[in-house]
C-alpha positions as CSV (number, residue, x, y, z in Angstrom):
1,M,-73.3,165.4,-72.2
2,P,-71.1,168.1,-73.9
3,M,-70.4,171.4,-72.1
4,S,-71.8,174.6,-73.6
5,A,-69.6,177.6,-74.4
6,A,-71.5,179.5,-71.7
7,E,-70.6,176.8,-69.1
8,I,-66.9,177.0,-70.1
9,E,-66.9,180.8,-69.9
10,G,-68.7,180.8,-66.6
11,M,-66.2,178.4,-65.0
12,I,-63.3,180.5,-66.2
13,K,-64.9,183.7,-65.1
14,S,-65.6,182.3,-61.6
15,A,-61.9,181.6,-61.1
16,L,-60.7,184.7,-63.0
17,P,-63.5,187.3,-62.5
18,D,-61.6,190.1,-64.2
19,A,-60.9,188.0,-67.3
20,E,-62.2,188.7,-70.8
21,V,-63.2,185.3,-72.2
22,E,-64.1,184.5,-75.8
23,I,-65.3,180.9,-76.6
24,R,-65.8,179.5,-80.1
25,D,-67.3,176.1,-80.9
26,L,-64.9,174.9,-83.6
27,A,-66.8,171.9,-84.9
28,G,-70.4,172.7,-84.0
29,D,-70.5,169.5,-81.9
30,G,-70.1,170.9,-78.3
31,D,-66.9,169.0,-77.9
32,H,-64.2,171.1,-79.6
33,Y,-63.8,174.7,-78.5
34,A,-61.3,177.5,-78.8
35,A,-60.9,179.8,-75.9
36,H,-59.1,183.2,-75.8
37,V,-58.7,184.5,-72.3
38,V,-57.2,187.9,-71.3
39,S,-56.7,188.5,-67.6
40,P,-54.6,190.8,-65.5
41,A,-53.9,187.7,-63.3
42,F,-51.6,186.4,-66.1
43,A,-49.2,189.4,-65.8
44,G,-45.7,188.1,-65.3
45,K,-46.7,184.5,-65.7
46,S,-45.4,182.1,-68.4
47,R,-47.8,180.8,-71.1
48,V,-47.7,177.4,-69.4
49,Q,-48.6,179.0,-66.0
50,Q,-51.4,180.9,-67.7
51,H,-52.8,177.8,-69.3
52,K,-52.6,175.9,-66.0
53,M,-54.7,178.6,-64.3
54,V,-57.4,178.1,-67.0
55,Y,-57.3,174.3,-66.8
56,E,-57.6,174.6,-63.0
57,A,-60.6,176.8,-63.4
58,L,-62.2,174.1,-65.5
59,G,-62.0,171.8,-62.5
60,G,-60.8,168.6,-64.2
61,K,-63.3,168.7,-67.0
62,M,-60.6,168.6,-69.7
63,G,-60.3,165.3,-71.5
64,G,-63.6,164.2,-69.9
65,V,-66.8,166.2,-70.4
66,L,-64.7,168.8,-72.3
67,H,-63.0,166.9,-75.1
68,A,-60.8,169.5,-76.7
69,L,-59.9,173.1,-75.9
70,Q,-57.6,175.2,-78.1
71,L,-56.4,177.7,-75.6
72,T,-54.8,181.1,-76.1
73,T,-54.1,183.4,-73.1
74,Q,-52.5,186.8,-72.5
75,A,-52.3,189.6,-70.0
76,P,-53.9,192.8,-71.1
77,T,-51.7,195.1,-73.1
């Protein structure tokens, strides 16, 4: 069963409560999403570290229930 955009956003926000999260369904199939996450928690962290924080928030769903996630992250400007 595919994950909804709301489920993905909820998981990210539960791990990063101060984050601004924007989720788009790229293919309309509930399997391919783009996520843009802006969080103060990312300040001073590399892009790889930021992405790792988001993947950890998704609790191992990547590659399983959540097939593909095009991820962009940044600290607030």
